[in-house]
Backbone as JSON, one array per atom type, in Angstrom:
{
  "sequence": "MARAAAHTKEDWRRLMAEAAEWRAELLDVFDAGEPADGERALDLAERHRGHITRWFTDCPPAMHRRIADDFAADPRAFALVVPPSLQRPGLAAYLCKAVHANAARLPSEEEQQP",
  "N": [[-3.55, 15.08, -8.09], [-5.02, 17.33, -7.59], [-6.88, 16.57, -5.64], [-5.18, 16.07, -3.47], [-4.12, 18.62, -3.09], [-6.31, 19.91, -2.1], [-6.59, 19.03, 0.47], [-6.93, 19.67, 3.93], [-5.0, 20.99, 6.73], [-5.66, 19.38, 8.87], [-6.63, 17.13, 7.52], [-4.21, 16.23, 6.38], [-2.82, 15.63, 8.71], [-4.34, 13.49, 9.69], [-4.11, 11.71, 7.52], [-1.33, 11.21, 7.5], [-1.02, 10.05, 10.04], [-2.56, 7.75, 9.73], [-1.06, 6.5, 7.72], [1.35, 6.07, 9.08], [0.56, 4.27, 11.08], [-0.23, 2.09, 9.49], [2.23, 1.5, 8.27], [3.78, 0.72, 10.49], [2.43, -1.63, 11.2], [2.87, -3.12, 8.87], [5.66, -3.48, 9.04], [5.76, -4.98, 11.4], [4.46, -7.37, 10.61], [6.14, -8.24, 8.54], [8.61, -8.44, 9.92], [7.93, -10.46, 11.68], [8.0, -12.61, 10.07], [5.83, -13.47, 8.65], [3.97, -14.82, 5.89], [3.93, -13.24, 2.64], [1.64, -13.65, 1.25], [-0.1, -14.21, 3.19], [-2.9, -13.84, 5.47], [-2.79, -11.46, 7.1], [-0.9, -9.86, 5.75], [-2.16, -9.6, 3.28], [-4.45, -8.21, 4.06], [-3.24, -5.83, 4.88], [-2.24, -4.95, 2.44], [-4.65, -4.44, 1.12], [-5.66, -2.43, 2.75], [-3.78, -0.46, 2.18], [-4.38, 0.06, -0.49], [-6.94, 1.08, -0.14], [-6.29, 3.37, 1.3], [-4.95, 4.92, -0.62], [-7.08, 5.33, -2.39], [-8.91, 6.69, -0.74], [-7.53, 9.06, -0.02], [-6.21, 10.1, -2.27], [-6.58, 9.12, -5.14], [-8.8, 7.11, -7.16], [-8.1, 3.67, -6.91], [-7.92, 1.02, -8.51], [-7.43, -2.62, -8.48], [-5.56, -3.33, -10.59], [-4.13, -0.97, -11.0], [-3.02, -0.69, -8.47], [-1.3, -2.88, -8.43], [0.59, -2.0, -10.32], [1.66, 0.22, -8.99], [2.83, -1.09, -6.79], [4.72, -2.62, -8.16], [6.4, -0.57, -8.94], [7.34, 0.21, -6.41], [8.91, -2.02, -5.78], [10.83, -1.89, -7.76], [12.01, 0.65, -7.7], [13.8, 2.37, -5.43], [13.33, 5.01, -4.63], [10.61, 5.39, -5.02], [9.59, 3.52, -3.21], [10.45, 4.67, -0.86], [8.59, 6.6, -0.42], [6.55, 5.42, 0.99], [7.76, 3.87, 2.95], [10.17, 5.11, 4.89], [13.71, 5.31, 4.22], [15.19, 4.83, 6.59], [13.66, 3.03, 7.99], [13.4, 0.84, 6.41], [13.83, -2.6, 5.43], [15.92, -5.23, 4.15], [14.44, -6.76, 1.38], [11.85, -5.94, 1.96], [10.39, -4.22, 0.21], [9.93, -5.91, -1.98], [8.42, -7.84, -0.69], [6.09, -6.38, 0.02], [5.22, -5.83, -2.56], [4.64, -8.43, -3.47], [2.56, -9.05, -1.71], [0.63, -7.17, -2.47], [0.11, -7.98, -5.11], [-0.9, -10.56, -4.59], [-3.13, -9.89, -3.1], [-4.62, -8.45, -5.02], [-5.2, -10.53, -6.73], [-7.09, -11.96, -5.33], [-9.29, -10.38, -5.38], [-12.37, -9.36, -7.01], [-12.31, -9.1, -10.58], [-11.9, -6.05, -12.45], [-13.77, -5.91, -14.47], [-15.77, -7.55, -13.49], [-16.66, -6.03, -11.39], [-18.08, -3.95, -12.44], [-21.38, -2.72, -13.1]],
  "CA": [[-2.89, 16.17, -7.39], [-6.03, 18.3, -7.15], [-7.43, 16.11, -4.36], [-4.16, 16.28, -2.43], [-4.01, 20.06, -2.86], [-7.5, 20.36, -1.37], [-6.56, 18.54, 1.86], [-6.65, 20.64, 4.99], [-3.93, 20.55, 7.64], [-6.19, 18.25, 9.64], [-6.61, 15.97, 6.61], [-2.83, 15.75, 6.27], [-2.47, 15.02, 9.98], [-5.0, 12.18, 9.72], [-3.5, 10.88, 6.47], [0.0, 10.79, 7.94], [-1.19, 9.14, 11.18], [-3.03, 6.49, 9.14], [0.07, 5.9, 7.01], [2.33, 5.61, 10.08], [0.0, 3.07, 11.71], [-0.14, 1.02, 8.49], [3.65, 1.16, 8.09], [4.2, -0.03, 11.68], [1.85, -2.98, 11.08], [3.6, -3.81, 7.8], [6.96, -3.88, 9.58], [5.52, -6.06, 12.36], [4.14, -8.6, 9.87], [7.36, -8.63, 7.84], [9.61, -8.86, 10.91], [7.47, -11.72, 12.28], [8.2, -13.67, 9.1], [4.56, -13.94, 8.08], [4.05, -14.87, 4.43], [3.38, -12.09, 1.91], [0.29, -13.99, 0.81], [-0.88, -14.54, 4.38], [-4.07, -12.99, 5.69], [-2.44, -10.12, 7.61], [-0.24, -9.11, 4.68], [-3.19, -9.28, 2.29], [-5.27, -7.14, 4.63], [-2.45, -4.59, 4.82], [-2.23, -4.52, 1.04], [-5.97, -3.86, 0.82], [-5.73, -1.15, 3.46], [-2.97, 0.5, 1.42], [-5.18, 0.42, -1.66], [-8.0, 1.95, 0.36], [-5.67, 4.64, 1.67], [-4.73, 5.67, -1.86], [-8.39, 5.74, -2.89], [-9.51, 7.65, 0.19], [-6.82, 10.33, 0.1], [-5.59, 10.61, -3.49], [-7.27, 8.81, -6.4], [-9.31, 5.75, -7.24], [-6.97, 2.76, -7.09], [-8.35, -0.37, -8.77], [-6.35, -3.59, -8.28], [-4.51, -3.28, -11.62], [-3.29, 0.2, -10.71], [-2.26, -0.97, -7.25], [-0.18, -3.76, -8.82], [1.63, -1.18, -10.98], [2.31, 1.0, -7.93], [3.67, -2.02, -6.04], [5.87, -2.93, -9.01], [7.31, 0.58, -8.82], [7.99, 0.12, -5.1], [9.94, -3.07, -5.83], [11.86, -1.55, -8.75], [12.6, 1.98, -7.51], [13.89, 2.72, -4.0], [12.75, 6.34, -4.39], [9.16, 5.21, -4.91], [9.31, 2.82, -1.95], [10.72, 5.6, 0.24], [7.39, 7.39, -0.18], [5.7, 4.72, 1.95], [8.61, 3.43, 4.06], [11.42, 5.87, 4.84], [14.9, 4.44, 4.2], [15.64, 4.47, 7.94], [12.82, 1.94, 8.49], [13.37, -0.26, 5.44], [14.58, -3.84, 5.65], [16.14, -5.94, 2.89], [13.34, -7.6, 0.95], [10.54, -5.41, 2.34], [9.67, -3.72, -0.97], [9.48, -7.09, -2.73], [7.37, -8.45, 0.15], [4.88, -5.6, -0.18], [4.8, -6.05, -3.95], [4.01, -9.75, -3.54], [1.3, -8.97, -0.98], [-0.31, -6.41, -3.3], [-0.28, -8.85, -6.22], [-1.75, -11.63, -4.05], [-4.41, -9.27, -2.75], [-5.34, -8.15, -6.26], [-5.67, -11.8, -7.3], [-8.26, -12.45, -4.59], [-10.4, -9.45, -5.58], [-13.04, -9.5, -8.31], [-11.7, -8.31, -11.65], [-12.58, -4.77, -12.68], [-14.93, -6.17, -15.31], [-16.8, -8.13, -12.63], [-17.14, -5.01, -10.47], [-18.94, -3.0, -13.14], [-22.76, -3.22, -13.2]],
  "C": [[-3.91, 17.17, -6.86], [-6.63, 17.88, -5.81], [-6.44, 16.36, -3.23], [-4.05, 17.76, -2.09], [-5.18, 20.58, -2.04], [-7.52, 19.89, 0.08], [-6.23, 19.69, 2.81], [-5.46, 20.15, 5.83], [-4.39, 19.36, 8.47], [-6.25, 16.99, 8.8], [-5.21, 15.38, 6.54], [-2.38, 15.09, 7.56], [-3.07, 13.62, 10.07], [-4.38, 11.22, 8.72], [-2.15, 10.34, 6.94], [-0.07, 9.83, 9.13], [-1.64, 7.76, 10.68], [-1.87, 5.76, 8.46], [1.1, 5.35, 8.0], [1.85, 4.34, 10.77], [0.12, 1.87, 10.75], [1.31, 0.55, 8.34], [4.15, 0.34, 9.28], [3.66, -1.47, 11.63], [2.55, -3.77, 9.98], [4.95, -4.31, 8.32], [6.81, -5.03, 10.58], [5.29, -7.39, 11.65], [5.38, -9.13, 9.17], [8.38, -9.18, 8.83], [9.23, -10.18, 11.59], [7.62, -12.9, 11.33], [6.91, -14.23, 8.53], [4.65, -13.9, 6.56], [3.39, -13.65, 3.78], [1.99, -12.39, 1.39], [-0.57, -14.48, 1.97], [-1.96, -13.49, 4.62], [-3.71, -11.58, 6.16], [-1.78, -9.27, 6.53], [-1.25, -8.7, 3.6], [-4.08, -8.15, 2.79], [-4.53, -5.8, 4.61], [-2.38, -4.06, 3.39], [-3.55, -3.86, 0.68], [-6.15, -2.53, 1.53], [-4.92, -0.08, 2.73], [-3.73, 0.98, 0.2], [-6.3, 1.37, -1.26], [-7.49, 3.33, 0.74], [-5.45, 5.52, 0.43], [-6.06, 6.2, -2.39], [-9.0, 6.84, -2.03], [-8.85, 9.03, 0.1], [-6.35, 10.93, -1.23], [-6.4, 10.37, -4.76], [-7.8, 7.39, -6.35], [-8.15, 4.81, -7.59], [-7.48, 1.33, -7.29], [-7.16, -1.33, -8.64], [-5.23, -3.52, -9.32], [-3.57, -2.1, -11.39], [-2.43, -0.05, -9.48], [-1.09, -1.9, -7.54], [0.94, -2.94, -9.46], [2.38, -0.33, -9.96], [3.27, 0.1, -7.15], [4.89, -2.43, -6.85], [6.9, -1.8, -8.96], [8.05, 0.55, -7.49], [9.15, -0.88, -5.14], [11.1, -2.69, -6.74], [12.62, -0.26, -8.44], [12.63, 2.35, -6.04], [13.3, 4.09, -3.68], [11.23, 6.24, -4.24], [8.82, 4.54, -3.58], [9.53, 3.73, -0.75], [9.52, 6.5, 0.53], [6.47, 6.73, 0.83], [6.48, 4.19, 3.15], [9.93, 4.18, 3.96], [12.62, 4.93, 4.89], [15.36, 4.0, 5.59], [14.84, 3.31, 8.53], [12.79, 0.73, 7.57], [14.23, -1.43, 5.89], [14.83, -4.47, 4.29], [14.95, -6.86, 2.58], [11.96, -7.05, 1.24], [9.75, -4.91, 1.14], [9.13, -4.88, -1.8], [8.35, -7.8, -1.99], [6.05, -7.71, -0.05], [4.34, -5.79, -1.59], [4.08, -7.4, -4.07], [2.66, -9.73, -2.83], [0.24, -8.24, -1.81], [-0.8, -7.27, -4.46], [-1.2, -9.97, -5.74], [-3.12, -11.08, -3.66], [-5.24, -8.99, -3.99], [-5.92, -9.42, -6.87], [-6.92, -12.32, -6.6], [-9.48, -11.55, -4.76], [-11.09, -9.71, -6.92], [-12.33, -8.63, -9.35], [-12.51, -7.04, -11.84], [-13.81, -4.95, -13.55], [-16.09, -6.71, -14.47], [-17.41, -7.08, -11.7], [-18.1, -4.04, -11.14], [-20.34, -3.59, -13.29], [-23.13, -3.58, -14.62]]
}
């Protein structure tokens, strides 16, 4: 919360623009019927993880999986990234699957430590 509180108005403008671009690409991939474990969906999952790290807090793969599980289980959590007016049936589960598949392709946290 401290990092978010320190953001300037310009930071928030950039953060929101980045989130809107990511969301539009997620909807495009989902609407095109691309697989959740396909390259574009995996790249979007990794970009989401990077967004969290860049703007809020470090987000290792295990944490990102827990966040994605919350998206799939709680519509209020998912509404933080995709407003209800833009949601589609199955989209939260799709994103969750993409995040889990992305985490599986990344080195484990133990492997990342020197």
